[in-house]
C-alpha positions in Angstrom: -157.0 46.4 75.1 -157.3 46.6 71.0 -155.5 43.7 69.8 -154.0 44.8 66.4 -150.5 43.6 66.9 -148.2 44.0 64.1 -145.4 45.3 65.8 -143.5 46.5 69.4 -145.0 46.3 72.3 -143.6 47.6 75.4 -144.6 47.6 78.8 -143.2 48.3 82.2 -144.1 45.4 84.4 -143.8 43.8 87.4 -143.6 40.3 86.5 -140.9 37.8 85.4 -138.8 34.8 83.0 -139.5 32.5 80.5 -137.8 30.4 77.8 -138.9 28.5 74.5 -138.0 28.8 70.6 -135.8 31.9 69.6 -136.9 33.3 66.3 -134.4 34.2 63.9 -133.6 37.9 62.8 -135.3 36.9 59.6 -138.3 35.6 60.8 -139.3 38.6 62.4 -137.7 41.3 60.1 -141.4 41.9 58.8 -142.8 42.4 62.3 -140.4 45.3 63.5 -139.3 43.0 66.3 -136.8 44.7 68.9 -133.2 43.5 68.9 -133.7 42.0 72.4 -136.4 39.4 70.8 -133.1 37.5 68.9 -130.5 38.6 71.1 -130.3 38.8 74.9 -129.0 42.1 76.0 -126.0 41.5 78.5 -125.0 44.5 80.9 -122.4 44.4 83.9 -125.3 46.7 85.3 -128.4 44.5 84.9 -129.4 41.1 84.6 -132.1 39.9 81.8 -134.0 36.8 80.7 -136.7 36.1 78.0 -139.7 33.9 77.2 -142.0 33.4 74.5 -145.5 31.9 74.4 -147.9 30.8 71.7 -151.7 31.7 71.6 -154.3 30.3 69.3 -156.8 33.3 69.2 -156.5 37.0 70.0 -158.2 36.6 73.1 -155.5 34.4 74.4 -152.8 37.2 73.9 -153.0 38.8 77.4 -153.0 35.4 79.3 -150.0 34.2 76.7 -148.1 37.5 77.9 -148.5 36.9 81.6 -147.5 33.5 81.3 -144.5 34.3 79.4 -143.5 37.2 82.2 -143.8 34.9 84.8 -141.8 32.1 83.4 -139.2 34.7 82.2 -139.2 35.8 86.1 -138.9 32.2 87.1 -135.8 31.5 85.0 -134.1 34.7 85.9 -134.5 33.9 89.7 -133.0 30.4 89.2 -130.1 31.9 87.4 -129.3 34.4 89.8 -129.8 31.9 92.7 -126.8 30.0 90.9 -124.9 32.8 90.7 -125.3 33.6 94.1 -124.2 30.4 95.3 -121.3 30.6 93.2 -120.4 34.1 94.7 -121.1 32.7 98.1 -118.5 29.7 97.9 -116.2 32.8 97.0 -117.0 34.7 99.8 -116.3 31.9 102.1 -113.1 30.9 100.6 -112.0 34.6 101.3 -112.9 34.5 105.0 -111.1 31.2 105.3 -108.1 32.7 104.0 -108.4 35.7 106.5 -108.8 33.3 109.2 -105.4 31.6 107.9 -103.6 34.9 107.9 -104.6 35.6 111.3 -102.6 32.6 112.3 -106.1 31.6 114.2 -105.5 28.2 116.1 -106.3 24.8 114.6 -109.2 24.3 116.2 -111.0 27.7 115.8 -110.1 27.3 111.8 -111.5 23.7 111.8 -115.3 24.7 114.0 -115.6 27.5 111.1 -114.9 25.0 108.3 -117.4 22.7 109.9 -119.8 25.6 109.9 -119.2 26.8 106.7 -119.5 23.4 104.9 -123.3 23.1 106.6 -124.0 26.8 106.2 -127.7 26.8 104.1 -127.2 28.4 100.8 -128.6 32.1 100.7 -131.8 31.5 99.3 -133.3 34.5 97.2 -136.9 33.5 97.2 -138.1 35.9 100.5 -136.4 38.6 99.0 -136.5 38.6 95.1 -140.1 39.6 93.6 -141.2 40.4 90.7 -141.8 43.9 91.9 -138.2 44.4 91.6 -137.9 43.8 87.8 -139.1 45.4 85.1 -140.0 44.1 81.5 -141.0 44.4 77.9 -143.2 42.4 75.7 -143.4 42.0 71.9 -146.6 40.2 70.1 -145.5 38.9 66.4 -149.5 38.7 65.4 -148.7 36.6 62.2 -146.9 33.9 63.7 -149.1 34.3 67.1 -146.0 34.3 69.5 -145.7 36.6 72.4 -142.2 37.5 73.9 -141.4 39.0 77.2 -137.8 39.9 78.8 -137.3 40.6 82.6 -134.8 42.8 83.7 -133.2 43.4 87.1 -130.9 46.3 87.8 -127.7 44.7 89.7 -128.2 47.3 92.5 -131.8 45.2 93.2 -129.6 42.1 93.6 -127.4 43.7 95.9 -130.5 45.3 98.0 -131.6 41.7 98.0 -128.2 40.6 99.4 -128.1 43.2 101.9 -131.6 42.7 103.1 -130.2 38.9 104.2 -127.4 40.7 105.8 -129.7 43.0 107.8 -131.7 39.8 108.5 -128.8 37.9 110.0 -127.4 41.2 112.0 -131.0 41.0 114.0 -130.6 37.4 114.6 -127.1 37.8 116.0 -128.3 39.7 118.6 -130.3 36.4 119.7 -126.9 35.4 121.3 -126.0 38.4 123.2 -126.5 36.3 126.4 -123.8 33.8 125.9 -122.2 33.1 129.2 -119.1 34.4 129.9 -118.5 32.2 132.9 -116.9 29.0 133.3 -113.9 27.3 131.6 -112.2 28.5 128.3 -113.6 25.6 126.5 -117.3 26.1 128.1 -117.5 29.5 127.0 -116.3 28.3 123.6 -119.1 26.0 123.7 -121.3 28.8 125.1 -120.7 30.8 121.7 -120.6 28.2 119.2 -124.3 28.4 118.7 -123.6 31.5 117.5 -121.1 30.6 114.9 -123.7 29.7 111.9 -125.7 33.0 112.2 -122.2 35.0 112.4 -120.9 33.2 109.4 -123.8 33.9 107.2 -123.7 37.6 108.0 -119.7 37.7 107.5 -120.6 35.9 103.9 -123.1 38.6 103.1 -120.8 41.4 104.2 -117.9 40.1 102.1 -119.9 39.3 99.3 -121.4 43.2 99.2 -118.0 44.2 99.1 -116.7 41.9 96.3 -119.5 41.7 94.2 -121.5 44.8 94.2 -118.3 47.2 95.6 -120.7 48.2 98.5 -120.4 49.3 101.9 -121.1 46.7 104.8 -124.3 46.6 106.3 -123.3 48.9 109.8 -126.2 47.2 111.9 -124.4 45.0 114.0 -121.3 45.1 112.4 -119.3 45.9 115.7 -121.2 43.0 117.9 -120.3 40.7 114.8 -116.2 42.1 114.8 -116.7 41.4 118.9 -118.2 37.8 118.6 -115.3 36.8 116.2 -112.7 38.3 118.0 -114.1 36.9 121.3 -114.1 33.3 120.1 -110.7 33.4 118.5 -109.5 34.8 121.8 -111.1 32.1 123.7 -109.8 29.2 121.5 -106.3 30.4 121.8 -106.6 31.1 125.9 -107.9 27.5 125.9 -105.5 25.8 128.0 -104.5 21.8 127.4 -102.8 19.3 129.5 -101.8 16.0 128.7 -101.7 13.2 131.3 -100.3 10.0 130.4 -102.2 6.6 131.8 -99.1 5.0 132.5 -95.3 5.3 133.1 -94.6 3.9 129.9 -96.8 6.1 128.1 -95.1 9.1 129.2 -92.3 8.4 126.8 -95.1 9.8 124.4 -95.5 13.0 126.6 -92.9 15.1 124.6 -94.3 14.6 121.1 -97.3 14.5 121.8 -97.5 17.9 123.6 -95.5 19.2 120.3 -97.9 18.1 117.9 -100.9 20.0 120.0 -98.7 23.0 120.2 -97.9 23.0 116.6 -101.9 23.2 116.2 -101.9 26.5 118.2 -103.2 25.0 121.6 -101.8 26.6 124.9 -99.9 24.0 127.0 -98.9 26.5 130.0 -99.0 25.0 133.4 -102.1 27.0 134.6 -105.5 25.4 135.4 -106.3 23.0 132.6 -109.6 23.6 130.6 -109.2 20.2 128.6 -107.4 17.2 130.2 -106.0 14.7 127.1 -106.0 11.6 129.1 -104.4 9.2 127.2 -103.0 5.7 126.8 -100.0 4.6 124.0 -98.8 0.9 123.3 -96.7 0.4 120.3 -97.1 -2.4 117.9 -93.8 -2.3 116.2 -90.5 -1.1 117.4 -87.3 -0.2 115.7 -88.4 0.4 112.4 -89.6 3.3 110.2 -93.2 2.3 110.1 -95.0 2.6 113.8 -98.1 1.5 114.7 -99.4 2.8 118.1 -102.5 1.7 119.9 -104.2 4.8 121.8 -107.0 5.0 123.8 -107.6 8.8 124.5 -110.2 10.5 126.8 -110.8 14.6 126.4 -111.9 15.4 130.1 -113.1 18.9 130.9 -113.0 21.0 134.3 -115.8 19.0 136.1 -114.3 15.6 134.8 -116.9 14.9 132.5 -115.8 13.3 129.1 -115.7 15.6 126.2 -114.8 12.9 123.8 -113.2 9.6 123.4 -111.0 7.9 120.9 -109.7 4.1 120.7 -107.6 3.8 117.5 -104.2 2.4 115.9 -102.5 5.0 114.0 -99.7 4.3 111.9 -96.6 6.7 110.9 -93.8 6.7 108.6 -90.3 8.3 108.9 -86.5 7.9 108.2 -86.2 6.5 112.0 -88.5 5.0 114.5 -88.8 8.2 116.5 -89.9 10.1 113.5 -92.2 7.3 112.4 -93.8 7.4 115.8 -94.3 11.2 115.7 -96.0 11.0 112.6 -98.4 8.7 114.1 -98.9 10.5 117.0 -99.6 13.9 114.8 -102.3 12.0 113.1 -103.6 11.0 116.7 -103.4 15.0 117.6 -105.4 15.8 114.5 -108.1 13.6 115.1 -108.4 14.6 118.9 -109.2 18.0 117.6 -111.6 16.4 115.0 -113.3 14.8 117.8 -113.3 18.1 120.0 -114.6 20.3 117.0 -117.2 17.7 116.5 -118.7 17.4 119.6 -119.0 21.3 119.9 -120.4 21.6 116.6 -123.3 18.8 117.5 -123.7 20.9 121.1 -124.6 24.1 119.0 -126.9 22.2 116.7 -128.7 21.1 119.6 -129.1 24.3 121.5 -129.9 26.0 117.9 -132.7 23.6 117.5 -134.2 23.7 121.0 -134.1 27.3 121.3 -134.2 29.0 118.0 -135.8 26.2 115.8 -132.6 26.7 113.4 
């Protein structure tokens, strides 16, 4: 290519971003510089990023242009990754709000929150490539500077998010063989490994609708809805029985059952999925500040311990009874935390062993 660059060279390219000193409009007034050299375009329909490079000799122009476009694309990728992470957080918050609106049991919400907290950020790297962008370049021959700007249509970013949703939809099928046998707790644990994939899928779907006004990916949508509804149903159906170890401890049955019921647990007389065997010994009496020494064991239908707790819980209230109720309330929440953690750790182990995830 003949190197007589005193004006504008516009190229449609498949490379990307960078950044350096941006010249003033006065600097380039005599060189027919396009407007984007001094002021990056802004549009709700596309994302732009620019870069510049200096060259020493005319035979270095092509290399400088290529480097400027690569740097521009790199900077664009970083900026879009940050934007996508912010949008993803908003999508997860929306999903959490929807769960609260469903009056979902506390354990189900807490387990989902735990999964959300550990959910990997959406990674653009496998999907966002230079081939998705177009670029423009300008060569300022007197100043021995080259400028490059890359452009990514917002629809292309939506395609990237949709590709991730499709990937998660396909991955969700790995969990079609989850067990539907055993107690409700056993079935909840069997479904738990699917939750990270399910929530990544729901995140992508919500992001597509909220940020790109795009219809959800239909592939596996019914399966995802079924997984979600079944998980919520199983947690809600899980029967919990409270079993005091000593006669003195039975005095705490009523406040303990009430605290568990307030979290949405099913305390019916049917065969329990989880038995809470507990011992409580008050460390104070007759005051508005209670301290209760507790030992608790969560046991499944096979008599195996799911988790254990041994703590002193403090509570305050206008009466000794209310103070003890406050302490029991803290105990009941810790029980759920413990059950959620054991279920989450089980799910992690299954995913690591079976899917290397």
